[in-house]
gemmi code that builds the backbone of each chain (N, CA, C; Angstrom):
import gemmi

chains = {
    "A": [
        ("MET", (-178.228, -11.002, 155.123), (-178.709, -12.371, 155.425), (-178.634, -13.276, 154.190)),
        ("GLU", (-178.929, -12.678, 153.029), (-178.903, -13.474, 151.793), (-177.499, -14.028, 151.506)),
        ("ASP", (-176.485, -13.173, 151.753), (-175.098, -13.614, 151.532), (-174.725, -14.732, 152.495)),
        ("LEU", (-175.155, -14.581, 153.755), (-174.845, -15.603, 154.764), (-175.504, -16.938, 154.401)),
        ("ILE", (-176.743, -16.872, 153.927), (-177.449, -18.101, 153.534), (-176.690, -18.815, 152.412)),
        ("LYS", (-176.242, -18.032, 151.440), (-175.494, -18.639, 150.330), (-174.170, -19.242, 150.822)),
        ("GLU", (-173.505, -18.495, 151.704), (-172.238, -18.972, 152.276), (-172.456, -20.283, 153.050)),
        ("LEU", (-173.534, -20.321, 153.827), (-173.844, -21.534, 154.594), (-174.120, -22.723, 153.667)),
        ("LYS", (-174.877, -22.461, 152.631), (-175.194, -23.554, 151.694), (-173.923, -24.116, 151.057)),
        ("LEU", (-173.014, -23.223, 150.663), (-171.754, -23.685, 150.059), (-170.936, -24.495, 151.059)),
        ("SER", (-170.899, -24.008, 152.311), (-170.143, -24.730, 153.346), (-170.750, -26.093, 153.619)),
        ("ILE", (-172.082, -26.150, 153.646), (-172.768, -27.427, 153.908), (-172.490, -28.412, 152.780)),
        ("ILE", (-172.570, -27.944, 151.541), (-172.311, -28.817, 150.383), (-170.892, -29.378, 150.447)),
        ("GLU", (-169.942, -28.511, 150.815), (-168.545, -28.956, 150.869), (-168.309, -29.897, 152.053)),
        ("ALA", (-168.801, -29.506, 153.228), (-168.538, -30.306, 154.440), (-169.211, -31.675, 154.381)),
        ("LEU", (-170.374, -31.734, 153.752), (-171.129, -32.994, 153.751), (-170.999, -33.768, 152.434)),
        ("ASN", (-170.108, -33.304, 151.563), (-169.898, -33.986, 150.268), (-171.206, -34.219, 149.516)),
        ("LEU", (-171.999, -33.177, 149.388), (-173.275, -33.313, 148.676), (-173.011, -33.134, 147.181)),
        ("GLU", (-172.454, -34.190, 146.606), (-171.995, -34.182, 145.209), (-173.102, -33.760, 144.244)),
        ("GLY", (-172.744, -32.860, 143.350), (-173.677, -32.466, 142.296), (-174.693, -31.421, 142.727)),
        ("MET", (-174.675, -31.011, 143.991), (-175.651, -30.015, 144.454), (-175.078, -28.612, 144.355)),
        ("THR", (-175.961, -27.649, 144.120), (-175.557, -26.244, 144.135), (-176.419, -25.537, 145.182)),
        ("PRO", (-176.028, -24.331, 145.605), (-176.852, -23.614, 146.589), (-178.309, -23.478, 146.141)),
        ("ASP", (-178.534, -23.354, 144.845), (-179.907, -23.192, 144.347), (-180.765, -24.442, 144.560)),
        ("ASP", (-180.107, -25.584, 144.726), (-180.858, -26.830, 144.946), (-181.384, -26.946, 146.375)),
        ("ILE", (-180.882, -26.099, 147.268), (-181.295, -26.187, 148.677), (-182.278, -25.059, 148.991)),
        ("ASP", (-183.477, -25.452, 149.341), (-184.503, -24.475, 149.722), (-184.137, -23.887, 151.089)),
        ("ASP", (-184.222, -22.559, 151.206), (-183.842, -21.905, 152.469), (-184.608, -22.483, 153.659)),
        ("ASN", (-185.868, -22.839, 153.430), (-186.735, -23.245, 154.541), (-187.021, -24.754, 154.587)),
        ("ALA", (-186.416, -25.507, 153.703), (-186.680, -26.961, 153.692), (-186.005, -27.630, 154.883)),
        ("PRO", (-186.653, -28.670, 155.448), (-186.012, -29.389, 156.559), (-184.719, -30.061, 156.104)),
        ("LEU", (-183.715, -30.058, 156.986), (-182.431, -30.655, 156.604), (-182.402, -32.160, 156.842)),
        ("PHE", (-183.229, -32.621, 157.784), (-183.191, -34.041, 158.145), (-184.509, -34.724, 157.803)),
        ("GLY", (-184.479, -36.050, 157.840), (-185.695, -36.806, 157.527), (-185.825, -37.039, 156.043)),
        ("ASP", (-186.954, -37.599, 155.642), (-187.145, -37.982, 154.241), (-187.321, -36.788, 153.312)),
        ("GLU", (-187.826, -35.680, 153.866), (-187.969, -34.491, 153.016), (-186.646, -33.727, 153.011)),
        ("GLY", (-186.545, -32.746, 152.157), (-185.353, -31.889, 152.137), (-184.089, -32.650, 151.808)),
        ("LEU", (-183.010, -32.354, 152.560), (-181.705, -32.922, 152.233), (-181.494, -34.342, 152.743)),
        ("GLY", (-182.297, -34.794, 153.686), (-182.177, -36.160, 154.196), (-180.844, -36.431, 154.877)),
        ("LEU", (-180.369, -35.479, 155.670), (-179.082, -35.664, 156.343), (-179.212, -36.660, 157.498)),
        ("ASP", (-178.055, -37.202, 157.947), (-178.095, -38.192, 159.027), (-177.319, -37.706, 160.253)),
        ("SER", (-177.183, -38.592, 161.246), (-176.595, -38.186, 162.528), (-175.113, -37.790, 162.405)),
        ("ILE", (-174.397, -38.415, 161.474), (-172.992, -38.030, 161.274), (-172.929, -36.624, 160.684)),
        ("ASP", (-173.894, -36.311, 159.825), (-173.939, -34.971, 159.235), (-174.157, -33.906, 160.325)),
        ("VAL", (-174.945, -34.256, 161.357), (-175.163, -33.304, 162.460), (-173.829, -32.938, 163.101)),
        ("LEU", (-172.997, -33.972, 163.309), (-171.696, -33.717, 163.934), (-170.832, -32.811, 163.057)),
        ("GLU", (-170.899, -33.039, 161.741), (-170.135, -32.181, 160.822), (-170.657, -30.744, 160.871)),
        ("LEU", (-171.969, -30.586, 161.001), (-172.540, -29.232, 161.074), (-172.128, -28.534, 162.369)),
        ("LEU", (-172.056, -29.296, 163.465), (-171.610, -28.709, 164.739), (-170.192, -28.158, 164.597)),
        ("ILE", (-169.335, -28.958, 163.919), (-167.950, -28.514, 163.714), (-167.911, -27.276, 162.820)),
        ("LEU", (-168.733, -27.313, 161.782), (-168.784, -26.183, 160.840), (-169.112, -24.871, 161.575)),
        ("LEU", (-170.106, -24.924, 162.466), (-170.498, -23.704, 163.200), (-169.375, -23.218, 164.102)),
        ("GLU", (-168.705, -24.172, 164.753), (-167.638, -23.778, 165.678), (-166.433, -23.210, 164.918)),
        ("LYS", (-166.076, -23.916, 163.843), (-164.899, -23.532, 163.065), (-165.085, -22.189, 162.352)),
        ("ASN", (-166.207, -22.037, 161.699), (-166.414, -20.845, 160.859), (-166.977, -19.636, 161.602)),
        ("TYR", (-167.750, -19.889, 162.655), (-168.441, -18.765, 163.303), (-168.209, -18.683, 164.811)),
        ("GLY", (-167.367, -19.586, 165.344), (-167.066, -19.548, 166.777), (-168.260, -19.875, 167.655)),
        ("ILE", (-169.193, -20.648, 167.117), (-170.401, -20.985, 167.886), (-170.296, -22.426, 168.386)),
        ("ARG", (-170.426, -22.579, 169.691), (-170.403, -23.934, 170.261), (-171.778, -24.194, 170.863)),
        ("LEU", (-172.494, -25.142, 170.278), (-173.846, -25.427, 170.781), (-173.759, -26.192, 172.101)),
        ("ALA", (-174.638, -25.821, 173.030), (-174.569, -26.372, 174.382), (-174.995, -27.834, 174.450)),
        ("SER", (-175.952, -28.236, 173.617), (-176.475, -29.603, 173.705), (-177.037, -30.046, 172.364)),
        ("PRO", (-177.161, -31.378, 172.174), (-177.772, -31.873, 170.925), (-179.191, -31.335, 170.753)),
        ("LYS", (-179.890, -31.086, 171.881), (-181.254, -30.580, 171.809), (-181.260, -29.189, 171.134)),
        ("GLU", (-180.262, -28.400, 171.501), (-180.144, -27.078, 170.879), (-179.862, -27.245, 169.385)),
        ("GLY", (-179.050, -28.258, 169.053), (-178.753, -28.549, 167.651), (-180.013, -28.863, 166.867)),
        ("GLN", (-180.903, -29.632, 167.468), (-182.170, -29.968, 166.790), (-182.934, -28.714, 166.393)),
        ("LYS", (-182.908, -27.717, 167.287), (-183.634, -26.458, 166.998), (-182.924, -25.664, 165.911)),
        ("VAL", (-181.583, -25.608, 166.021), (-180.804, -24.756, 165.101), (-180.762, -25.341, 163.687)),
        ("PHE", (-180.666, -26.672, 163.589), (-180.486, -27.291, 162.273), (-181.811, -27.639, 161.586)),
        ("GLN", (-182.837, -26.875, 161.858), (-184.134, -27.125, 161.204), (-184.074, -26.849, 159.706)),
        ("SER", (-183.444, -25.747, 159.349), (-183.338, -25.359, 157.933), (-182.165, -24.396, 157.802)),
        ("VAL", (-181.756, -24.121, 156.584), (-180.641, -23.188, 156.376), (-181.024, -21.800, 156.883)),
        ("ALA", (-182.280, -21.403, 156.689), (-182.724, -20.075, 157.147), (-182.622, -19.958, 158.671)),
        ("VAL", (-182.984, -21.029, 159.370), (-182.903, -21.005, 160.846), (-181.439, -20.955, 161.290)),
        ("ILE", (-180.589, -21.711, 160.610), (-179.151, -21.673, 160.961), (-178.610, -20.255, 160.755)),
        ("ALA", (-178.982, -19.654, 159.631), (-178.474, -18.312, 159.315), (-178.882, -17.304, 160.397)),
        ("GLN", (-180.120, -17.393, 160.860), (-180.581, -16.485, 161.904), (-179.799, -16.719, 163.200)),
        ("TYR", (-179.575, -17.998, 163.518), (-178.847, -18.351, 164.733), (-177.406, -17.834, 164.669)),
        ("VAL", (-176.796, -17.996, 163.492), (-175.418, -17.521, 163.308), (-175.365, -16.003, 163.470)),
        ("THR", (-176.313, -15.322, 162.872), (-176.356, -13.848, 162.971), (-176.441, -13.411, 164.438)),
        ("ASP", (-177.245, -14.111, 165.212), (-177.468, -13.724, 166.609), (-176.330, -14.127, 167.545)),
        ("ASN", (-175.556, -15.168, 167.150), (-174.612, -15.735, 168.128), (-173.153, -15.794, 167.692)),
        ("ARG", (-172.837, -15.356, 166.504), (-171.479, -15.557, 166.007), (-170.465, -14.748, 166.808)),
        ("THR", (-169.265, -15.331, 166.978), (-168.194, -14.603, 167.657), (-167.048, -14.311, 166.699)),
        ("LYS", (-167.204, -14.795, 165.461), (-166.192, -14.445, 164.450), (-166.798, -14.480, 163.050)),
    ],
    "B": [
        ("MET", (-169.033, -75.214, 144.548), (-169.075, -73.763, 144.402), (-168.387, -73.350, 143.104)),
        ("ARG", (-168.900, -72.291, 142.525), (-168.268, -71.844, 141.279), (-168.270, -70.314, 141.227)),
        ("ILE", (-167.327, -69.770, 140.485), (-167.297, -68.316, 140.294), (-168.268, -67.991, 139.164)),
        ("ALA", (-169.369, -67.322, 139.492), (-170.379, -67.009, 138.490), (-170.022, -65.740, 137.706)),
        ("ARG", (-169.443, -64.768, 138.399), (-169.055, -63.515, 137.752), (-167.819, -62.956, 138.446)),
        ("SER", (-167.090, -62.126, 137.735), (-165.956, -61.456, 138.375), (-165.791, -60.056, 137.810)),
        ("ILE", (-165.120, -59.225, 138.583), (-164.908, -57.835, 138.168), (-163.565, -57.364, 138.717)),
        ("ASP", (-162.928, -56.493, 137.964), (-161.627, -55.971, 138.383), (-161.680, -54.457, 138.153)),
        ("ILE", (-161.466, -53.681, 139.187), (-161.416, -52.227, 138.983), (-159.942, -51.822, 138.957)),
        ("PRO", (-159.444, -51.378, 137.792), (-158.014, -51.090, 137.667), (-157.561, -49.982, 138.616)),
        ("SER", (-156.353, -50.145, 139.118), (-155.782, -49.139, 140.011), (-155.738, -47.781, 139.311)),
        ("GLY", (-156.126, -46.742, 140.026), (-156.062, -45.391, 139.478), (-157.296, -44.961, 138.720)),
        ("ALA", (-158.270, -45.856, 138.537), (-159.504, -45.466, 137.827), (-160.195, -44.339, 138.600)),
        ("THR", (-160.879, -43.467, 137.860), (-161.605, -42.388, 138.543), (-162.946, -42.945, 139.002)),
        ("LEU", (-163.072, -43.140, 140.296), (-164.224, -43.870, 140.820), (-165.534, -43.104, 140.635)),
        ("SER", (-165.472, -41.779, 140.747), (-166.714, -41.012, 140.562), (-167.194, -41.106, 139.105)),
        ("ASN", (-166.244, -41.211, 138.164), (-166.645, -41.385, 136.754), (-167.335, -42.734, 136.550)),
        ("LEU", (-166.761, -43.751, 137.192), (-167.335, -45.092, 137.102), (-168.768, -45.083, 137.664)),
        ("TYR", (-168.932, -44.399, 138.777), (-170.252, -44.271, 139.417), (-171.258, -43.657, 138.432)),
        ("ARG", (-170.824, -42.593, 137.762), (-171.737, -41.896, 136.838), (-171.974, -42.698, 135.564)),
        ("GLU", (-170.907, -43.294, 135.044), (-171.048, -44.075, 133.803), (-172.073, -45.199, 133.963)),
        ("HIS", (-172.123, -45.767, 135.151), (-173.047, -46.886, 135.374), (-174.389, -46.437, 135.943)),
        ("LYS", (-174.587, -45.104, 135.956), (-175.872, -44.520, 136.371), (-176.348, -45.045, 137.732)),
        ("ILE", (-175.419, -45.099, 138.660), (-175.761, -45.556, 140.015), (-176.355, -44.367, 140.772)),
        ("GLU", (-177.396, -44.633, 141.537), (-177.981, -43.550, 142.330), (-177.897, -43.921, 143.806)),
        ("TYR", (-176.889, -43.414, 144.454), (-176.676, -43.701, 145.877), (-175.765, -42.595, 146.417)),
        ("PRO", (-176.344, -41.414, 146.738), (-175.529, -40.250, 147.105), (-174.529, -40.515, 148.229)),
        ("LYS", (-174.822, -41.515, 149.073), (-173.897, -41.814, 150.172), (-172.521, -42.239, 149.648)),
        ("PHE", (-172.474, -42.673, 148.401), (-171.205, -43.075, 147.788), (-170.144, -41.988, 147.966)),
        ("PHE", (-170.539, -40.732, 147.817), (-169.571, -39.639, 147.842), (-169.026, -39.369, 149.242)),
        ("LYS", (-169.664, -39.964, 150.243), (-169.175, -39.798, 151.613), (-168.238, -40.923, 152.033)),
        ("MET", (-168.181, -41.973, 151.206), (-167.370, -43.143, 151.587), (-165.883, -42.871, 151.402)),
        ("ASP", (-165.062, -43.643, 152.134), (-163.622, -43.601, 151.894), (-163.312, -44.454, 150.651)),
        ("THR", (-162.062, -44.410, 150.200), (-161.714, -45.085, 148.942), (-161.955, -46.596, 149.022)),
        ("LEU", (-161.638, -47.194, 150.164), (-161.846, -48.639, 150.319), (-163.323, -48.999, 150.124)),
        ("CYS", (-164.196, -48.242, 150.773), (-165.633, -48.526, 150.651), (-166.140, -48.221, 149.250)),
        ("LYS", (-165.624, -47.148, 148.660), (-166.040, -46.841, 147.281), (-165.705, -48.008, 146.356)),
        ("LEU", (-164.515, -48.575, 146.544), (-164.100, -49.696, 145.696), (-165.009, -50.908, 145.904)),
        ("GLY", (-165.253, -51.243, 147.179), (-166.106, -52.401, 147.469), (-167.520, -52.184, 146.963)),
        ("PHE", (-168.013, -50.969, 147.175), (-169.364, -50.640, 146.734), (-169.461, -50.741, 145.207)),
        ("LEU", (-168.522, -50.101, 144.510), (-168.577, -50.113, 143.035), (-168.407, -51.529, 142.486)),
        ("ALA", (-167.496, -52.288, 143.090), (-167.288, -53.666, 142.615), (-168.585, -54.460, 142.741)),
        ("SER", (-169.276, -54.288, 143.866), (-170.535, -55.035, 144.035), (-171.599, -54.533, 143.064)),
        ("GLU", (-171.623, -53.230, 142.824), (-172.596, -52.680, 141.876), (-172.372, -53.257, 140.473)),
        ("LEU", (-171.121, -53.318, 140.057), (-170.820, -53.811, 138.715), (-171.087, -55.315, 138.602)),
        ("LEU", (-170.813, -56.022, 139.692), (-171.084, -57.467, 139.681), (-172.572, -57.762, 139.532)),
        ("LEU", (-173.391, -56.928, 140.175), (-174.833, -57.224, 140.266), (-175.660, -56.442, 139.250)),
        ("GLU", (-175.001, -55.617, 138.472), (-175.689, -54.741, 137.525), (-176.674, -55.533, 136.655)),
        ("GLY", (-177.903, -55.052, 136.596), (-178.887, -55.671, 135.710), (-179.666, -56.819, 136.326)),
        ("ASP", (-179.305, -57.253, 137.512), (-180.060, -58.345, 138.148), (-181.489, -57.884, 138.436)),
        ("ALA", (-182.451, -58.689, 138.032), (-183.852, -58.288, 138.147), (-184.307, -58.158, 139.612)),
        ("ASP", (-183.862, -59.089, 140.450), (-184.327, -59.082, 141.839), (-183.338, -58.381, 142.769)),
        ("ARG", (-182.648, -57.441, 142.211), (-181.519, -56.781, 142.859), (-181.756, -56.361, 144.317)),
        ("PHE", (-182.854, -55.687, 144.593), (-183.011, -55.112, 145.927), (-184.042, -55.838, 146.793)),
        ("GLU", (-184.328, -57.091, 146.434), (-185.204, -57.908, 147.285), (-184.406, -58.334, 148.517)),
        ("PRO", (-184.948, -58.117, 149.720), (-184.210, -58.553, 150.909), (-183.905, -60.043, 150.839)),
        ("ARG", (-182.704, -60.439, 151.241), (-182.352, -61.860, 151.217), (-181.337, -62.181, 152.309)),
        ("GLU", (-181.385, -63.416, 152.764), (-180.479, -63.860, 153.824), (-179.443, -64.837, 153.302)),
        ("ASP", (-179.595, -65.246, 152.044), (-178.756, -66.343, 151.553), (-177.496, -65.877, 150.830)),
        ("ARG", (-177.215, -64.580, 150.857), (-175.985, -64.114, 150.203), (-175.040, -63.489, 151.230)),
        ("ALA", (-173.842, -64.021, 151.301), (-172.835, -63.493, 152.222), (-171.985, -62.430, 151.517)),
        ("VAL", (-171.373, -61.577, 152.308), (-170.427, -60.590, 151.774), (-169.112, -60.775, 152.522)),
        ("LEU", (-168.081, -61.206, 151.803), (-166.792, -61.519, 152.430), (-165.696, -60.709, 151.741)),
        ("MET", (-165.036, -59.871, 152.504), (-164.002, -59.033, 151.916), (-162.651, -59.306, 152.574)),
        ("PHE", (-161.618, -59.315, 151.745), (-160.259, -59.543, 152.226), (-159.376, -58.372, 151.796)),
        ("SER", (-158.391, -58.061, 152.636), (-157.535, -56.924, 152.338), (-156.219, -57.078, 153.089)),
        ("ARG", (-155.236, -56.319, 152.669), (-153.986, -56.302, 153.441), (-153.921, -55.000, 154.245)),
        ("ASN", (-154.135, -53.890, 153.583), (-154.009, -52.591, 154.259), (-155.299, -52.110, 154.918)),
        ("GLY", (-156.405, -52.779, 154.659), (-157.670, -52.384, 155.287), (-157.983, -50.922, 155.038)),
        ("CYS", (-158.322, -50.204, 156.096), (-158.728, -48.796, 155.937), (-157.592, -47.839, 156.286)),
        ("MET", (-156.354, -48.291, 156.123), (-155.197, -47.482, 156.515), (-155.181, -46.097, 155.848)),
        ("THR", (-155.564, -46.037, 154.570), (-155.560, -44.751, 153.861), (-156.495, -43.761, 154.548)),
        ("ASN", (-157.673, -44.236, 154.927), (-158.609, -43.353, 155.615), (-158.114, -43.020, 157.021)),
        ("ASP", (-157.501, -43.997, 157.690), (-156.973, -43.754, 159.045), (-155.973, -42.591, 159.015)),
        ("ILE", (-155.123, -42.587, 157.992), (-154.115, -41.518, 157.877), (-154.809, -40.170, 157.667)),
        ("ASN", (-155.830, -40.159, 156.794), (-156.572, -38.915, 156.565), (-157.256, -38.438, 157.849)),
        ("TYR", (-157.815, -39.392, 158.585), (-158.492, -39.033, 159.838), (-157.490, -38.471, 160.845)),
        ("GLU", (-156.328, -39.122, 160.924), (-155.328, -38.667, 161.887), (-154.928, -37.215, 161.625)),
        ("LYS", (-154.871, -36.853, 160.339), (-154.498, -35.472, 159.991), (-155.504, -34.471, 160.545)),
        ("THR", (-156.788, -34.868, 160.617), (-157.804, -33.913, 161.101), (-157.762, -33.766, 162.630)),
        ("MET", (-157.080, -34.685, 163.307), (-157.109, -34.683, 164.768), (-156.412, -33.466, 165.378)),
        ("ALA", (-155.512, -32.859, 164.611), (-154.819, -31.678, 165.134), (-155.760, -30.488, 165.235)),
        ("ASP", (-156.812, -30.499, 164.432), (-157.738, -29.361, 164.391), (-159.102, -29.822, 164.911)),
        ("TYR", (-160.001, -30.185, 164.010), (-161.303, -30.728, 164.401), (-161.402, -32.148, 163.842)),
        ("PRO", (-161.314, -33.165, 164.681), (-161.422, -34.544, 164.158), (-162.711, -34.715, 163.371)),
        ("SER", (-162.589, -35.279, 162.173), (-163.749, -35.364, 161.282), (-164.635, -36.568, 161.598)),
        ("PRO", (-165.880, -36.338, 162.004), (-166.788, -37.475, 162.262), (-167.012, -38.325, 161.025)),
        ("SER", (-167.095, -37.697, 159.854), (-167.399, -38.479, 158.649), (-166.211, -39.347, 158.229)),
        ("LEU", (-164.973, -38.943, 158.565), (-163.824, -39.814, 158.305), (-163.734, -40.894, 159.379)),
        ("PHE", (-164.084, -40.520, 160.608), (-164.017, -41.490, 161.713), (-164.887, -42.716, 161.433)),
        ("VAL", (-166.033, -42.480, 160.812), (-166.962, -43.577, 160.500), (-166.264, -44.695, 159.727)),
        ("TYR", (-165.300, -44.323, 158.892), (-164.669, -45.314, 158.023), (-163.318, -45.825, 158.561)),
        ("THR", (-163.080, -45.619, 159.857), (-161.831, -46.127, 160.430), (-161.985, -47.577, 160.917)),
        ("LEU", (-162.836, -48.313, 160.280), (-162.963, -49.760, 160.508), (-163.081, -50.428, 159.140)),
        ("PRO", (-162.219, -51.405, 158.843), (-162.252, -51.987, 157.494), (-163.527, -52.772, 157.182)),
        ("ASN", (-164.214, -53.260, 158.241), (-165.403, -54.072, 157.958), (-166.621, -53.235, 157.560)),
        ("ILE", (-166.500, -51.923, 157.614), (-167.613, -51.071, 157.180), (-167.974, -51.387, 155.722)),
        ("ILE", (-166.965, -51.763, 154.965), (-167.160, -52.059, 153.537), (-168.240, -53.138, 153.330)),
        ("THR", (-168.225, -54.169, 154.185), (-169.211, -55.243, 154.005), (-170.606, -54.748, 154.419)),
        ("GLY", (-170.637, -53.889, 155.443), (-171.918, -53.323, 155.885), (-172.547, -52.450, 154.810)),
        ("GLU", (-171.703, -51.645, 154.149), (-172.217, -50.759, 153.102), (-172.880, -51.575, 151.979)),
        ("VAL", (-172.211, -52.666, 151.584), (-172.753, -53.503, 150.504), (-174.049, -54.188, 150.966)),
        ("ALA", (-174.041, -54.668, 152.213), (-175.229, -55.358, 152.731), (-176.418, -54.394, 152.861)),
        ("ILE", (-176.166, -53.200, 153.342), (-177.253, -52.220, 153.508), (-177.843, -51.856, 152.146)),
        ("ARG", (-176.960, -51.562, 151.219), (-177.399, -51.173, 149.872), (-178.309, -52.238, 149.240)),
        ("ASN", (-177.915, -53.518, 149.426), (-178.616, -54.604, 148.728), (-179.640, -55.332, 149.589)),
        ("LYS", (-179.812, -54.854, 150.836), (-180.765, -55.472, 151.775), (-180.411, -56.932, 152.075)),
        ("TYR", (-179.108, -57.190, 152.232), (-178.670, -58.531, 152.610), (-178.673, -58.651, 154.126)),
        ("LYS", (-179.187, -59.767, 154.603), (-179.185, -60.011, 156.047), (-178.380, -61.264, 156.396)),
        ("GLY", (-177.547, -61.711, 155.479), (-176.715, -62.890, 155.725), (-175.393, -62.509, 156.368)),
        ("GLU", (-174.434, -63.435, 156.286), (-173.131, -63.194, 156.910), (-172.368, -62.065, 156.212)),
        ("THR", (-171.736, -61.215, 157.016), (-170.802, -60.228, 156.468), (-169.523, -60.321, 157.290)),
        ("SER", (-168.394, -60.460, 156.609), (-167.119, -60.543, 157.332), (-166.017, -59.874, 156.526)),
        ("ALA", (-165.083, -59.255, 157.260), (-163.906, -58.666, 156.606), (-162.658, -59.251, 157.270)),
        ("PHE", (-161.692, -59.615, 156.461), (-160.473, -60.244, 156.976), (-159.249, -59.486, 156.472)),
        ("LEU", (-158.287, -59.277, 157.369), (-157.011, -58.695, 156.953), (-155.974, -59.811, 156.887)),
        ("LEU", (-155.346, -59.961, 155.732), (-154.323, -60.987, 155.539), (-152.980, -60.307, 155.302)),
        ("GLU", (-151.913, -61.014, 155.627), (-150.581, -60.417, 155.426), (-150.279, -60.245, 153.941)),
        ("GLU", (-150.777, -61.158, 153.152), (-150.581, -61.093, 151.698), (-151.810, -61.670, 151.013)),
        ("TYR", (-151.934, -61.425, 149.720), (-153.002, -62.059, 148.934), (-152.794, -63.566, 149.007)),
        ("ASP", (-153.769, -64.284, 149.496), (-153.601, -65.716, 149.732), (-154.895, -66.428, 149.316)),
        ("GLU", (-154.900, -66.871, 148.071), (-156.117, -67.463, 147.515), (-156.578, -68.687, 148.310)),
        ("GLY", (-155.603, -69.473, 148.795), (-155.939, -70.676, 149.555), (-156.715, -70.340, 150.820)),
        ("ARG", (-156.236, -69.363, 151.560), (-156.923, -68.987, 152.808), (-158.272, -68.357, 152.516)),
        ("MET", (-158.309, -67.556, 151.471), (-159.577, -66.900, 151.120), (-160.614, -67.958, 150.737)),
        ("TRP", (-160.184, -68.903, 149.953), (-161.117, -69.934, 149.498), (-161.616, -70.767, 150.687)),
        ("ALA", (-160.730, -71.005, 151.662), (-161.122, -71.768, 152.854), (-162.212, -71.013, 153.635)),
        ("VAL", (-162.065, -69.706, 153.729), (-163.071, -68.894, 154.438), (-164.405, -68.934, 153.689)),
        ("VAL", (-164.319, -68.847, 152.366), (-165.545, -68.873, 151.560), (-166.246, -70.220, 151.723)),
        ("GLU", (-165.454, -71.292, 151.660), (-166.046, -72.637, 151.814), (-166.748, -72.770, 153.161)),
        ("GLU", (-166.136, -72.211, 154.186), (-166.730, -72.293, 155.518), (-168.054, -71.524, 155.573)),
        ("ALA", (-168.094, -70.400, 154.882), (-169.330, -69.606, 154.883), (-170.486, -70.380, 154.253)),
        ("PHE", (-170.144, -71.254, 153.338), (-171.186, -72.033, 152.648), (-171.614, -73.278, 153.442)),
        ("GLN", (-170.987, -73.477, 154.593), (-171.307, -74.675, 155.379), (-172.659, -74.592, 156.073)),
        ("ASP", (-173.164, -73.372, 156.275), (-174.466, -73.284, 156.968), (-175.588, -73.681, 156.003)),
        ("SER", (-176.805, -73.688, 156.538), (-177.911, -74.149, 155.693), (-178.562, -73.001, 154.925)),
        ("VAL", (-178.044, -71.810, 155.116), (-178.689, -70.612, 154.543), (-177.964, -70.092, 153.294)),
        ("THR", (-176.639, -70.016, 153.368), (-175.870, -69.324, 152.326), (-175.855, -70.106, 150.992)),
        ("THR", (-176.277, -69.420, 149.944), (-176.244, -70.044, 148.616), (-175.336, -69.277, 147.651)),
        ("SER", (-174.964, -68.063, 148.041), (-174.059, -67.289, 147.190), (-173.301, -66.287, 148.051)),
        ("ALA", (-172.217, -65.762, 147.479), (-171.416, -64.792, 148.240), (-170.750, -63.810, 147.289)),
        ("ILE", (-170.707, -62.562, 147.752), (-169.871, -61.583, 147.059), (-168.549, -61.594, 147.803)),
        ("VAL", (-167.480, -61.897, 147.075), (-166.169, -62.044, 147.700), (-165.196, -61.092, 147.020)),
        ("GLY", (-164.429, -60.361, 147.814), (-163.502, -59.431, 147.190), (-162.147, -59.387, 147.858)),
        ("TRP", (-161.105, -59.209, 147.047), (-159.786, -58.831, 147.564), (-159.652, -57.356, 147.217)),
        ("ILE", (-159.762, -56.532, 148.236), (-159.739, -55.091, 147.991), (-158.667, -54.483, 148.881)),
        ("ASP", (-157.567, -54.195, 148.271), (-156.431, -53.685, 149.029), (-156.100, -52.278, 148.549)),
        ("CYS", (-156.395, -51.329, 149.411), (-156.244, -49.922, 149.050), (-154.939, -49.393, 149.654)),
        ("ARG", (-153.965, -49.122, 148.793), (-152.655, -48.684, 149.287), (-152.561, -47.176, 149.362)),
        ("SER", (-153.354, -46.471, 148.570), (-153.480, -45.010, 148.648), (-154.774, -44.675, 147.912)),
        ("GLU", (-155.097, -43.383, 147.823), (-156.353, -43.037, 147.152), (-156.294, -43.243, 145.638)),
        ("SER", (-155.119, -43.579, 145.117), (-155.034, -43.803, 143.673), (-154.342, -45.120, 143.323)),
        ("GLU", (-154.046, -45.909, 144.335), (-153.338, -47.164, 144.060), (-153.979, -48.298, 144.859)),
        ("TRP", (-154.475, -49.291, 144.148), (-155.169, -50.383, 144.828), (-155.204, -51.633, 143.955)),
        ("THR", (-155.626, -52.731, 144.585), (-156.008, -53.932, 143.854), (-157.449, -54.199, 144.241)),
        ("CYS", (-158.311, -54.340, 143.273), (-159.735, -54.552, 143.571), (-160.285, -55.627, 142.637)),
        ("LYS", (-160.422, -56.813, 143.191), (-160.998, -57.927, 142.430), (-162.185, -58.443, 143.232)),
        ("ALA", (-163.302, -58.621, 142.567), (-164.477, -59.121, 143.291), (-165.159, -60.215, 142.471)),
        ("TYR", (-165.788, -61.119, 143.197), (-166.399, -62.290, 142.567), (-167.784, -62.543, 143.141)),
        ("LEU", (-168.650, -63.035, 142.292), (-169.922, -63.561, 142.782), (-169.767, -65.077, 142.745)),
        ("ILE", (-169.839, -65.679, 143.912), (-169.645, -67.129, 144.008), (-170.963, -67.789, 144.374)),
        ("GLU", (-171.276, -68.836, 143.666), (-172.552, -69.527, 143.907), (-172.314, -70.980, 144.272)),
        ("ARG", (-173.257, -71.508, 145.016), (-173.138, -72.917, 145.429), (-173.205, -73.842, 144.211)),
    ],
}
model = gemmi.Model(1)
for chain_id, residues in chains.items():
    chain = gemmi.Chain(chain_id)
    for i, (resn, *xyz) in enumerate(residues, 1):
        res = gemmi.Residue()
        res.name, res.seqid = resn, gemmi.SeqId(i, " ")
        for name, pos in zip(("N", "CA", "C"), xyz):
            atom = gemmi.Atom()
            atom.name, atom.element = name, gemmi.Element(name[0])
            atom.pos, atom.b_iso = gemmi.Position(*pos), 0.0
            res.add_atom(atom)
        chain.add_residue(res)
    model.add_chain(chain)
structure = gemmi.Structure()
structure.add_model(model)
structure.setup_entities()
């Protein structure tokens, strides 16, 4: 799980152009959206949806499911572990 | 009307270095396409050091002119369409986004307009600027000719014009 979390953080930094950030700057359990944590926006959600599909073969059924999955990197990692097809 | 300040970002300059050298803090910069980065940086350099920088205001217009508009980003976006079309590139497939980015950053609520011209045409640009000053609100404008021909080749001239 630790390796997957690190891999996810690197992918998120690259996909979302989070300039100057390293995996260590992202708390596993910090919220990804809103004023706390990474402060990502709605376009970033779309990039994360693509990231999951491209890298792990996961297609989320609805934006509502996305809200649950994209709570934090730790939650994404658990979801990927449970649902990945590649 | 008079040109109060002007700035020129030379073609090929490393924009991220310019961002860091001027100690700008706006992480969204790294998500912008080259056209928006140029417009954003030009406005930052023009306004650098202004005391009332981020006070909301309605009296400043943002007027941008270009020939190629967002063509460089359009080409990059088109390349992603074969695989997974990129939402973050799609956002910048409109040339007028540049004026919105500057207005949002500076809390401007005045006129914002982007114009595509066949060639650099100072006469037409000046006519548009004069018209913007015809209302009872506008007292200044950030005006730019920002023509991005590739990610490393452009013309970027911007002016702060005051009544």
